[in-house]
C-alpha positions in Angstrom: 22.1 57.5 -12.5 18.9 59.2 -11.3 16.8 61.3 -13.7 17.0 64.2 -11.1 20.8 64.5 -11.6 20.5 64.4 -15.4 17.8 67.0 -15.3 19.9 69.4 -13.2 23.5 69.6 -14.7 24.8 71.7 -11.8 23.7 69.0 -9.3 25.3 66.4 -11.5 28.6 68.3 -11.7 28.7 68.8 -7.9 28.1 65.1 -7.3 30.8 64.1 -9.8 33.3 66.5 -8.2 32.5 65.1 -4.8 33.2 61.5 -6.0 36.4 62.6 -7.7 37.5 64.4 -4.5 36.7 61.4 -2.4 38.7 59.1 -4.7 41.7 61.4 -4.7 41.6 61.7 -1.0 41.4 58.0 -0.4 44.2 57.3 -2.9 46.4 60.0 -1.2 45.8 58.5 2.2 46.7 55.0 1.0 49.8 56.3 -0.8 50.9 58.2 2.4 50.4 55.1 4.5 52.3 53.0 2.1 55.2 55.5 2.1 55.3 56.0 5.9 58.9 55.8 7.0 59.9 53.4 9.8 62.2 54.3 12.7 63.5 52.1 15.5 64.5 53.9 18.7 66.4 52.1 21.5 65.8 53.1 25.1 62.4 54.6 24.1 60.7 54.2 27.5 62.0 57.5 28.9 63.9 60.7 28.3 65.1 61.5 24.8 64.0 58.1 23.4 60.5 58.6 24.6 60.4 62.1 23.1 61.7 60.9 19.8 59.0 58.2 19.8 56.3 60.8 20.6 57.4 63.2 18.0 57.9 60.8 15.1 54.6 59.0 15.9 52.8 62.4 15.8 54.3 63.1 12.4 53.0 59.8 11.0 56.1 57.7 11.1 55.9 54.0 11.9 57.7 53.9 15.2 59.3 50.9 16.9 60.3 51.7 20.4 62.3 49.4 22.5 62.6 49.0 26.3 64.2 46.5 28.6 60.9 46.0 30.4 58.0 46.9 28.0 55.4 45.9 30.6 56.6 48.8 32.7 57.0 51.4 29.9 53.6 53.0 30.6 54.3 56.3 28.7 55.7 54.5 25.7 52.8 52.0 25.6 50.4 55.0 25.7 51.7 56.2 22.3 50.7 54.9 18.9 53.9 52.9 18.5 55.1 49.3 18.4 56.9 48.4 21.6 59.4 45.6 21.6 61.7 44.2 24.3 65.4 44.9 24.1 68.4 44.8 26.4 71.3 46.1 24.3 73.8 44.3 26.5 72.2 40.9 26.0 72.9 39.2 22.7 70.0 36.8 23.0 67.7 39.9 23.4 69.2 41.6 20.4 68.8 38.4 18.4 65.2 38.1 19.4 64.6 41.7 18.3 66.2 40.9 14.9 64.0 37.8 14.6 60.8 39.8 15.4 61.7 42.3 12.7 62.8 39.8 10.0 62.3 41.1 6.5 60.9 44.4 7.7 62.7 47.4 6.1 63.9 50.2 8.5 64.5 53.7 7.3 66.3 54.9 10.4 67.9 53.5 13.6 68.4 55.8 16.6 70.8 54.2 19.0 69.7 56.1 22.1 69.9 53.7 25.0 72.6 54.6 27.4 73.7 55.1 31.0 75.6 57.9 32.8 77.5 56.9 35.9 78.9 60.0 37.5 82.4 58.9 38.4 84.5 62.0 39.0 87.8 60.7 40.4 90.1 57.8 39.5 89.9 56.4 43.0 86.1 56.1 42.6 86.3 53.9 39.5 84.9 50.4 39.7 86.2 48.4 36.8 83.0 46.3 36.7 80.9 49.5 36.4 83.4 51.0 33.9 83.1 47.9 31.7 79.3 47.9 32.0 79.2 51.6 30.8 81.2 50.6 27.7 79.0 47.6 27.2 75.8 49.7 27.2 77.0 52.9 25.5 79.4 51.5 22.9 79.0 47.8 22.4 75.2 48.1 22.7 74.8 50.3 19.6 77.2 48.0 17.7 75.2 44.9 18.6 71.9 46.5 17.5 73.3 48.0 14.3 74.9 44.6 13.4 71.6 42.8 14.0 69.5 45.2 12.0 71.8 46.1 9.1 69.8 44.0 6.7 66.6 45.8 7.7 68.4 49.1 7.2 69.7 48.1 3.8 66.2 47.2 2.8 64.9 50.6 3.8 65.0 53.8 1.8 66.2 56.2 4.5 69.5 54.4 5.4 70.2 56.6 8.4 72.0 55.5 11.6 71.9 58.0 14.3 74.0 57.5 17.4 73.2 59.7 20.4 76.5 60.7 21.8 77.6 63.5 24.1 79.8 66.6 24.2 81.6 64.7 27.0 82.8 62.3 24.3 84.9 65.0 22.7 88.6 64.3 23.2 89.5 67.9 22.1 86.9 69.3 24.5 88.0 67.4 27.6 89.9 70.0 29.5 88.5 69.3 33.0 88.4 65.5 33.4 85.8 63.7 35.5 83.1 61.3 34.3 85.4 58.2 33.9 83.8 55.6 31.8 81.1 57.7 30.3 83.5 60.0 28.4 85.4 57.0 27.1 82.2 55.2 26.0 81.0 58.1 24.0 84.4 58.8 22.4 84.4 55.2 21.3 80.8 55.5 20.0 82.0 58.5 17.9 84.8 56.4 16.5 82.3 53.6 15.7 80.2 56.1 13.9 83.2 57.2 11.8 84.1 53.6 11.0 80.5 52.7 10.1 80.3 55.8 7.9 83.4 54.8 5.9 82.1 51.3 5.3 78.5 52.0 4.6 78.7 55.4 2.9 79.2 53.9 -0.6 75.8 52.1 -0.1 74.1 55.4 0.5 74.0 55.3 4.3 74.4 58.3 6.5 75.8 57.7 10.0 75.7 60.6 12.4 77.0 61.1 16.0 74.8 63.8 17.6 75.1 65.6 20.9 71.7 66.4 22.3 72.8 69.1 24.6 72.4 69.2 28.4 68.8 67.9 28.7 66.6 67.7 31.8 66.1 63.9 31.8 67.0 61.2 34.4 70.5 61.2 33.0 70.9 65.0 32.5 69.4 65.9 35.9 67.0 68.7 36.9 69.4 71.6 36.4 69.9 71.1 32.7 69.1 74.0 30.3 67.1 72.1 27.8 63.8 70.2 28.0 63.4 66.9 25.9 60.9 68.4 23.4 63.3 71.3 22.6 66.4 69.0 22.2 64.6 66.4 20.1 62.9 68.9 17.9 66.2 70.5 17.1 67.9 67.1 16.5 65.1 66.1 14.2 65.7 69.2 12.1 69.4 68.3 11.8 68.5 64.7 10.9 65.9 65.8 8.3 68.5 67.9 6.5 71.3 65.3 6.4 73.0 64.8 3.1 75.8 62.5 1.9 78.3 65.2 3.0 77.2 64.7 6.6 78.0 61.0 6.7 80.4 60.3 9.5 80.1 63.7 11.2 79.8 64.7 14.9 77.2 67.5 15.4 75.4 69.3 18.2 71.6 69.3 18.4 71.8 72.7 16.7 73.6 71.2 13.7 77.0 72.7 14.6 80.1 70.6 14.2 81.6 69.3 17.5 85.4 68.8 17.8 86.4 65.2 17.9 
């Protein structure tokens, strides 16, 4: 220690406080980094999935965003996130994702990937397209959840968030239309309930959440919500979830939706 610091106690104290402050700051940063939660978001290359990735990354989460074609997911690749390939309808792709994430804890899974064919009349239904809608919107989340359940069990958050729709409400269906899509989301809601009943005793919270009518490729330009507004609201709902919310069906504003 220099003689100058010893000769001037005030200078010595200031230097000591500076060192302590630096040490505390460094320790706090390391602790924060070590405790950063990890979320995996399917269909993160556009729309709601992209906005979820953007917001969680901005808040310091470790974000894993998936896309069918990562090389074309320019907006997702521009974020500070990990981008992995995933086609939720392809079991080999799902298995490859699970392999890439082996032994990595996940705090939350957001099953967001989906399609919305606008089939309004029975005569317009194509059975092949109908089955594909069920494969993407219902079987897809089941495949991904099954593949990543060990990662979720290893994580502290234990949240499984299924992005559903108000069109999946059986009670709310008074005007018909949207064959295939309605059924796929109603089935996703039931999957959420079944998952909640099984995994609730382990501390999991499974939620089906309706994002509202959002101006995305799926929602169209006339929607009354923009992605940042919808996602910010859904995140507030997700952040406040408790064990009592396990297996519920909520709107982006946190209100219960009739099954």
